[in-house]
LOTORTOR-176892 format. One record per residue (C-alpha): residue number from 1; residue in one letter; x, y, z. Coordinates in steps of 0.02 Angstrom, whole numbers. Each point is the difference from the previous one (the first is absolute). Layout:
<pts>
PT  pos  code       X       Y       Z
PT  NUM     A       X       Y       Z
...
</pts>
This chain:
<pts>
PT  pos  code       X       Y       Z
PT    1     M      65   -1654      99
PT    2     I    -174      42     -70
PT    3     E     -58      60     170
PT    4     R     153     115      13
PT    5     A     -29      73    -173
PT    6     A    -190      18      15
PT    7     P       0     171      86
PT    8     T     114      76    -132
PT    9     L    -105     -75    -139
PT   10     W    -156      70      82
PT   11     A      83     171      11
PT   12     G      36     -11    -187
PT   13     V    -181     -42     -37
PT   14     L     -60     148     103
PT   15     A     125     116     -84
PT   16     V     -61     -47    -174
PT   17     L    -182      11      54
PT   18     M      25     173      76
PT   19     L     106      75    -140
PT   20     G     -99     -77    -144
PT   21     P       4     119    -148
PT   22     A     148      92      75
PT   23     L     106    -147     -58
PT   24     G     -45      32    -182
PT   25     A     100      96    -129
PT   26     G      38     180      46
PT   27     F      45      97     157
PT   28     V    -105      16     157
PT   29     L     -18     188      25
PT   30     S    -104      45     153
PT   31     Y      20     156     108
PT   32     D     181      -9      65
PT   33     M      47    -156     -99
PT   34     V      97      76    -144
PT   35     W     108    -122     -99
PT   36     V      78      38    -168
PT   37     P      93    -109    -126
PT   38     D     170      75      41
PT   39     L      20     113     152
PT   40     A     149     117     -19
PT   41     L     123      22     144
PT   42     T     -23     188      15
PT   43     R      46     122     139
PT   44     D    -178     -12      69
PT   45     V      11    -189      11
PT   46     L     158      14     106
PT   47     G     -79     125     119
PT   48     L      99     149     -65
PT   49     G    -147      96     -72
PT   50     S     -82     151      78
PT   51     G    -148     -95      71
PT   52     L     -19    -117     148
PT   53     P      66    -172     -57
PT   54     R    -152    -110      31
PT   55     A      48    -130    -132
PT   56     V     175     -32      69
PT   57     P      70    -131     -15
PT   58     S    -141     -94     -91
PT   59     D      15      95    -164
PT   60     A     189     -22      -5
PT   61     V     -16    -187      28
PT   62     I    -127     -14    -141
PT   63     A     107     110    -114
PT   64     V     144    -123      21
PT   65     L    -101    -161      -5
PT   66     D    -100      46    -156
PT   67     E     165       3     -95
PT   68     V       5    -188      30
PT   69     V    -185     -46      11
PT   70     P    -126      97    -107
PT   71     G    -104     119     105
PT   72     L    -163     -84     -52
PT   73     L      57    -172      60
PT   74     L      82      74     154
PT   75     Q    -163      76      57
PT   76     K     -93    -165     -16
PT   77     L     137     -89      98
PT   78     V      -9     129     138
PT   79     L    -189      -8      17
PT   80     V     -14    -190      -5
PT   81     G     158     -22     103
PT   82     A     -61     117     137
PT   83     L    -162     -95      24
PT   84     V      79    -173      -9
PT   85     L     143      47     117
PT   86     A    -123      75     123
PT   87     G    -103    -159       8
PT   88     A     150    -116       2
PT   89     G      81     103     138
PT   90     A    -156      -5     107
PT   91     A      -9    -189     -19
PT   92     E     184     -19      41
PT   93     L     -21     109     155
PT   94     V    -125    -128      69
PT   95     R      87    -151     -73
PT   96     E     -31    -104     157
PT   97     R    -188      22     -16
PT   98     S    -120    -112     -96
PT   99     L     -24      12    -188
PT  100     A    -172      74      30
PT  101     A      76     139     105
PT  102     R     135      35    -129
PT  103     L    -125      10    -142
PT  104     A    -110     114     104
PT  105     V     141     124      34
PT  106     V      47      -2    -184
PT  107     S    -177      56     -42
PT  108     L      -1     125     144
PT  109     T     165      77     -60
PT  110     V     -26       3    -188
PT  111     W    -187      34      -6
PT  112     S       1     147     118
PT  113     A     -68     177      -3
PT  114     Y     178      67      10
PT  115     V      55     -93    -157
PT  116     A    -157      46     -98
PT  117     E       7     185      45
PT  118     R     188      23     -21
PT  119     L      -1     -97    -163
PT  120     W    -137     112     -69
PT  121     M      90     154      67
PT  122     G     158     -59     -86
PT  123     H     112     -10     154
PT  124     W     101    -147     -64
PT  125     P     152      33     113
PT  126     M    -116     -19     150
PT  127     L     -67    -163     -71
PT  128     L     178     -64      -7
PT  129     T      25      58     180
PT  130     Y    -160     -87      51
PT  131     A      68    -158     -83
PT  132     A     168      19      86
PT  133     V     -70      21     177
PT  134     P     -30    -186      41
PT  135     W     170     -45     -72
PT  136     L      84     138     101
PT  137     V     -80     -68     159
PT  138     L      75    -170     -43
PT  139     A     167      78     -42
PT  140     G       1     100     161
PT  141     R     -39    -153     103
PT  142     R     138    -102     -83
PT  143     W     122     144      19
PT  144     A     -42      13     185
PT  145     A      21    -190      18
PT  146     A     171      10     -84
PT  147     E      51     142     116
PT  148     A     -54    -105     149
PT  149     G     100    -149     -61
PT  150     R    -153    -106     -39
PT  151     A      37       1    -187
PT  152     E     156       9    -107
PT  153     R     -45     159     -94
PT  154     G    -141     111     -58
PT  155     P     -94     -37    -161
PT  156     V      96      31    -160
PT  157     W    -156      81     -78
PT  158     L     -16     136     133
PT  159     L      82     140    -100
PT  160     P     -95     -33    -164
PT  161     V    -166       1      92
PT  162     L      47     158      96
PT  163     L      42      88    -164
PT  164     I    -161     -55     -83
PT  165     G     -97      64     150
PT  166     S      86     170       8
PT  167     L     -32      84    -168
PT  168     S     -77     159      71
PT  169     A       7     100     160
PT  170     S    -157     -77      77
PT  171     A      53    -171     -60
PT  172     G     171      20      78
PT  173     I     -74      52     167
PT  174     V    -114    -152       6
PT  175     S     135    -124     -52
PT  176     A     129      72     119
PT  177     A    -122      -2     145
PT  178     V     -49    -182     -29
PT  179     L     178     -63     -20
PT  180     L      71      97     148
PT  181     A    -146     -43     114
PT  182     T      23    -186     -30
PT  183     G     187      -8     -33
PT  184     L      81     106     135
PT  185     R      44     -84     163
PT  186     R      46      86     162
PT  187     G     185      -9      36
PT  188     R      47     -50    -178
PT  189     R      94     108    -124
PT  190     P    -125      66    -128
PT  191     V     131      79    -114
PT  192     L     -22    -110    -153
PT  193     L    -190       0       8
PT  194     L      -6     189      20
PT  195     A     127      21    -140
PT  196     M    -111     -98    -120
PT  197     V    -153     101      48
PT  198     A      97     163     -21
PT  199     A      70     -50    -171
PT  200     V    -166     -50     -77
PT  201     N     -82     161      60
PT  202     A     145     119     -31
PT  203     P     -59      74    -168
PT  204     W    -170      61      60
PT  205     V      65      54     170
PT  206     I     142     107     -71
PT  207     A    -104      68    -144
PT  208     G    -139      40     124
PT  209     L     119      93     114
PT  210     A      59     100    -152
PT  211     H    -182      53     -23
PT  212     A     -38      28     183
PT  213     G     -81     169     -38
PT  214     E    -126     -76    -120
PT  215     A     -32    -143     122
PT  216     A     -37     123     140
PT  217     S    -128      90    -108
PT  218     A     -93    -161     -42
PT  219     T    -173      -1      79
PT  220     G    -164     -87     -33
PT  221     F     -16    -122     145
PT  222     E    -189      24      -1
PT  223     V     -14     -33    -186
PT  224     F     109    -157       6
PT  225     A     -67     -64     166
PT  226     L     -73    -170      32
PT  227     R    -177     -13     -69
PT  228     G    -145    -110      49
PT  229     D    -100    -101    -125
PT  230     A    -151     -95      65
PT  231     L     103     -10     158
PT  232     P      54     147     106
PT  233     A     180      47     -40
PT  234     P      86     -88     148
PT  235     L     -97    -160     -33
PT  236     A      43       9    -185
PT  237     A     183       7      52
PT  238     L     -23    -162      99
PT  239     T     -36     -86    -166
PT  240     L     148      92     -83
PT  241     G    -117     115     -96
PT  242     G     -38     185       9
PT  243     I      94      84    -142
PT  244     W     -29     187     -21
PT  245     N     -51     -10    -183
PT  246     T    -178     -65       4
PT  247     S       3     -23    -189
PT  248     V     109    -155      19
PT  249     V    -105     -85     134
PT  250     P     -89    -157     -64
PT  251     A    -189      14       8
PT  252     S     -16    -147     119
PT  253     R     101      98     127
PT  254     E    -139     130       1
PT  255     S    -133    -126      51
PT  256     W     -38    -138     124
PT  257     P     138    -120     -60
PT  258     A     126     116      86
PT  259     W     -87     -34     166
PT  260     V       1    -187     -34
PT  261     A     186       9     -40
PT  262     L      33      90     164
PT  263     A    -104    -125      99
PT  264     L      90    -149     -77
PT  265     L     169      77      31
PT  266     V     -38      43     181
PT  267     A     -71    -175      29
PT  268     L     156     -86     -67
PT  269     I     117     116      94
PT  270     G     -99     -28     159
PT  271     A       6    -188     -23
PT  272     G     187      -2     -31
PT  273     L      68     141     106
PT  274     R      41    -100     155
PT  275     R      70    -148     -98
PT  276     W     116     118     -94
PT  277     W      48     100     154
PT  278     V      64    -149      99
PT  279     S      95     -74    -148
PT  280     D      89     153     -74
PT  281     S     159      59      85
PT  282     Q      -6     163    -100
PT  283     R    -179      42      45
PT  284     T      50     169      73
PT  285     A      86      54    -162
PT  286     I    -145     -59    -108
PT  287     L    -128      86     110
PT  288     G     107     157       2
PT  289     L       1       6    -191
PT  290     W    -189     -16      -2
PT  291     V     -21     139     128
PT  292     A     118     112     -98
PT  293     G     -91     -30    -165
PT  294     M    -171      31      76
PT  295     A      58     152      97
PT  296     I      73      83    -155
PT  297     A    -155     -39    -104
PT  298     V    -122      64     131
PT  299     A     104     154      45
PT  300     G     -22      72    -174
PT  301     W    -188     -21      19
PT  302     A     -11      60     180
PT  303     A     113     154      -1
PT  304     P      41      57    -178
PT  305     E      13     185      42
PT  306     A     121     -31     143
PT  307     L     107    -109    -114
PT  308     D      -2     136    -135
PT  309     D      71     122     128
PT  310     L     131    -123      61
PT  311     A      54     -37    -179
PT  312     Q      59     180     -18
PT  313     D     132     -33     133
PT  314     I      31    -185     -32
PT  315     P      30     -22    -188
PT  316     G      -3    -191       1
PT  317     L    -171      -2      80
PT  318     A     -80      37    -169
PT  319     L      43    -180     -48
PT  320     M    -142     -52     116
PT  321     R    -138     104     -78
PT  322     D     -63    -147    -103
PT  323     S     -12     -89     165
PT  324     S     -88    -160     -57
PT  325     R     148     -34    -116
PT  326     L      95     -68     151
PT  327     L    -132    -129      47
PT  328     P     112    -145     -58
PT  329     L      78      18     173
PT  330     C    -160     -83      62
PT  331     L      10    -148    -119
PT  332     P     111    -119     103
PT  333     L    -117       1     150
PT  334     L    -151     -33    -112
PT  335     V      85    -144     -89
PT  336     L      64     -83     158
PT  337     T    -161      16     101
PT  338     V    -117     -47    -143
PT  339     A     102    -157     -36
PT  340     A      -9     -47     183
PT  341     G    -186      39      -1
PT  342     V     -33    -112    -150
PT  343     D      86    -146      86
PT  344     A     -93      34     162
PT  345     L    -168      -1     -89
PT  346     R      45    -157     -98
PT  347     D      38     -87     164
PT  348     R    -170      51      68
PT  349     L     -88     -57    -159
PT  350     R      87    -169      -4
PT  351     G    -125    -136     -32
PT  352     T    -141     118     -49
PT  353     A      58      43    -177
PT  354     P     128     -66    -124
PT  355     R     170      81      18
PT  356     W       8      41    -185
PT  357     A    -165      93       9
PT  358     A      64     111     141
PT  359     A     162      32     -94
PT  360     I     -95      55    -156
PT  361     A    -116     112     101
PT  362     F     145      88      86
PT  363     A      94      23    -163
PT  364     L    -149      70     -95
PT  365     A     -69     114     136
PT  366     P     110     152     -43
PT  367     I     -54     -15    -183
PT  368     A    -183     -13      46
PT  369     V       3     164      97
PT  370     L     101      94    -132
PT  371     P     -65     -72    -165
PT  372     D      31     155    -105
PT  373     A     188     -11      25
PT  374     A      -7    -133    -137
PT  375     W      44      24    -182
PT  376     G      91     164       0
PT  377     L     -97      67     150
PT  378     A    -163     -22     -95
PT  379     G      69     100    -146
PT  380     G      83     134     105
PT  381     I     169     -37     -77
PT  382     G      45     -58    -174
PT  383     T     135      24    -130
PT  384     A      40     130    -132
PT  385     D     129      30    -137
PT  386     Y      89     166     -14
PT  387     P     -30      97    -161
PT  388     T     147     -21    -120
PT  389     S      16     189      -7
PT  390     W      60       1     181
PT  391     Q     155    -100     -39
PT  392     R      32     106    -155
PT  393     A      -8     158     106
PT  394     G     122     -75     124
PT  395     A     118     -47    -141
PT  396     A     -10     176     -72
PT  397     L      44      73     169
PT  398     A     145    -121      20
PT  399     E      79      72    -159
PT  400     E      -7     178      67
PT  401     T     161      78      65
PT  402     A     -61     164      73
PT  403     P       5       7     191
PT  404     G    -150       5     115
PT  405     D    -136    -106      79
PT  406     V    -172     -34     -72
PT  407     L    -162      80      55
PT  408     V    -151    -114     -23
PT  409     L    -171      72     -45
PT  410     P    -147       7      30
PT  411     W      39      62     175
PT  412     S     -83    -139     100
PT  413     A      64    -154      89
PT  414     Y    -119    -138     -57
PT  415     R     -64     -57    -168
PT  416     A    -152    -103     -52
PT  417     S      45     -35    -182
PT  418     A    -115     -88    -122
PT  419     W     140    -121     -46
PT  420     N       3     -54     185
PT  421     E    -190     -20       2
PT  422     H     -13     163      98
PT  423     R      77     -78     155
PT  424     P      83     134     108
PT  425     V     189     -12       6
PT  426     L     143     113      51
PT  427     D      61      75    -165
PT  428     P     116    -132     -77
PT  429     L      74     121    -128
PT  430     P     145      62     110
PT  431     R      61    -179      22
PT  432     M       2     -24    -188
PT  433     L     123     144     -21
PT  434     P     190     -15      10
PT  435     R      19     162      99
PT  436     A     -50      63     171
PT  437     S    -172      77      -5
PT  438     V    -102     132      91
PT  439     T    -182     -47      30
PT  440     N    -145      61     103
PT  441     G      -2     -99     163
PT  442     D    -157      79      72
PT  443     L    -135    -126      45
PT  444     V    -184      41      -1
PT  445     I     -94    -118     116
PT  446     G    -184      39      10
PT  447     Q     -10     186      39
PT  448     T     175       5      74
PT  449     E     160      43     -93
PT  450     V     163     -67      72
PT  451     E     149      99     -61
PT  452     G     141     -97     -83
PT  453     E     174     -17      73
PT  454     D     106      72    -141
PT  455     P      27     188      29
PT  456     R      55      23    -180
PT  457     A    -169     -66     -57
PT  458     T    -121      60     134
PT  459     A      63     179       3
PT  460     A     122      49    -135
PT  461     A     -64     -99    -150
PT  462     A    -182      34      42
PT  463     E      38     187       7
PT  464     A      94      -9    -166
PT  465     L    -149     -82     -84
PT  466     A    -109     142      64
PT  467     A     104     128     -97
PT  468     P    -104     105    -123
PT  469     D      64     -66    -168
PT  470     P      92    -151     -76
PT  471     E     166      92     -15
PT  472     A      -2      55     182
PT  473     R     -43    -176      56
PT  474     A     145     -73    -100
PT  475     A     122     128      72
PT  476     E     -55     -34     179
PT  477     L      11    -189     -24
PT  478     S     176      15     -73
PT  479     R      54      92     156
PT  480     L     -59    -152     101
PT  481     G     116    -117     -96
PT  482     I    -137     -64    -116
PT  483     G      57     -24    -178
PT  484     Y    -146     -96     -73
PT  485     V    -189     -10      16
PT  486     I    -102    -152     -49
PT  487     T    -189      10     -10
PT  488     D    -123    -144      -3
PT  489     R    -140      76    -102
PT  490     T    -119    -144      39
PT  491     A       4      39     186
PT  492     G     -79     172      -2
PT  493     D      40     182     -31
PT  494     A     174      70      32
PT  495     P      74     175      -9
PT  496     Q      95      42    -159
PT  497     I     189      12      14
PT  498     A     112      82    -128
PT  499     G     130    -119     -68
PT  500     E      67     -99    -146
PT  501     T     -92    -160     -46
PT  502     V     106    -156      26
PT  503     H    -137    -132     -19
PT  504     D    -185      10     -40
PT  505     S    -101    -160     -17
PT  506     G    -169      82      24
PT  507     D     -24     -66     176
PT  508     L     173      47      66
PT  509     F      84     166     -35
PT  510     L     184      22      50
PT  511     Q      81     172      -5
PT  512     R     174      69      29
PT  513     L      -5     165      93
PT  514     P      97     148     -67
PT  515     G     154      53      95
PT  516     E     106    -105     117
PT  517     A     -75     -86     151
PT  518     T      86      63     157
PT  519     P     -62     -80     161
PT  520     P       5     114     153
PT  521     A     126     -39     137
PT  522     A    -144     -43     116
PT  523     Y     -32    -160     -99
PT  524     A     183     -49     -25
PT  525     I      72    -151      90
PT  526     G     142      49     116
PT  527     P     161    -103       9
PT  528     V     -34     -61     177
PT  529     T    -175     -60     -45
PT  530     L      63     -80    -160
PT  531     T     138     -91      93
PT  532     A    -121     -64     131
PT  533     V    -122     -63    -132
PT  534     I     142     -87     -94
PT  535     V      58     -86     160
PT  536     A    -179     -54      35
PT  537     W     -19     -76    -173
PT  538     V     169     -88      14
PT  539     A     -57     -79     164
PT  540     Y    -163     -49     -83
PT  541     G      92     -75    -148
PT  542     L     110    -102     118
PT  543     A    -158     -64      85
PT  544     W     -67     -57    -168
PT  545     L     167     -82     -40
PT  546     G      -9     -93     164
PT  547     A    -180     -49     -33
PT  548     T      44     -65    -173
PT  549     T     142    -103      72
PT  550     S    -115     -69     134
PT  551     T    -131     -46    -130
PT  552     V     129     -91    -107
PT  553     L      63     -97     152
PT  554     L    -178     -44      47
PT  555     L     -37     -64    -176
PT  556     I     160    -103       1
PT  557     S     -48     -80     166
PT  558     I    -174     -40     -66
PT  559     V      72     -83    -155
PT  560     R     129     -98      99
PT  561     R    -126     -66     126
PT  562     P     -92    -122    -118
PT  563     A     166     -53     -76
PT  564     A      67     -45     172
PT  565     K    -155    -105      35
PT  566     V      23     -93    -164
PT  567     R     182     -42      42
PT  568     R     -55     -73     166
</pts>
């Protein structure tokens, strides 16, 4: 019993050690990680806004869940849960291996460059996907066994894990690929498996199709391409590193420890590759996932200009521009071969060193080569409390009855507020508001500016703000369907807009624009699109209903199991 629980306990220890101060009071706000106390279920959240729906369905899920669990607690549960589930899943995937091997893959999985960089970048949906990948391999294998008649049925937890791992477009692609690669069998009917995959991805697929024009205009493959650290970019990808934003790369990845990490990984894979290959009936699928993940990651680095051109004709291709985001496809092969390698090396070392010493060395090696992933990424992430004025501004806006969306100023995407210890974060203010908002989505990365994907913001609103006087700006914004303007005075200078003051707390200034907001037909949602989006969300809701039922049945079976043993 203790040996079975040890890997999960070790994953919990690593999660606490890595998150550190991020588990304290307050929200973790870092780059794209934007959580608020109570996220409103607005049109933008449902993918019906004018911009490309990159936070669908994750924001909608959080908007519903934080009505039950406070947003602050929910964020902690997601961060800790992602790391623990990732480690526990890796250990379960190599359950037949020794305890030393299972502890080693827990460390390899949790204490990885991918986790550190994506955590700092704030890509929490991808962390959940990363955590789901080992479990989806297990689920796919059991599903395939059930289809072949070697088992009674697939795992009852398949749908909940698939939902958890599919909270964004990139996440859905990874989760679907892993499950289908391991779960589909030739000659078997894949209808139910494909139906589940379609249902959990329906909201972002349909909303994305509704914004196909914006998706086709998305470029920036060179800016978001795989990056090297101390290692050349393709070698960084071998260790699941290589994120485009070099500001979130731990310092140890820029020095010799990155080479040591690569050498250790290659040595363990080399030692275990043959042992794994002859024992795994799904070796082709696992290897195929690794090849796909590496190919996507390296393609963005090798041919960004060609991919930019292709993206103009293939709208969905823009999902691949942050190419290293899909590296979790490589995780199963690493886990399986490293576990086999640890056992192979232990067999060779038998009699020359105590088994416990080897187990400790293998478990601590990933930490030794990435020491600054500890304690909030060496201070890279921490917590902050929102100013009370933000909630008061949201409450004031909620009482307003005039039509129109909200324009958020200053006209920039990211903030580095003093109350967040000057850590860069995507402006959280729009998520604090109970109405759909228009914000600047342009990103400035180094000397390169990547245009945002909301035409109402990148063209029309930007032009309105360039009008010669406050009255003209207000009139132009009203014609775009904007009824209110909120300005964060602590974030920099903003153009003056003529309007009536609704709320002024010194730091936040909320105005109601004169006249009636009348959105142009170009930004209106047509009946066909609206119907398709509604159908997609109904399918998604049914998937969650099924997942909830599955979870309840699983919990009942877990509770009944000890009771049955007692009766015997």
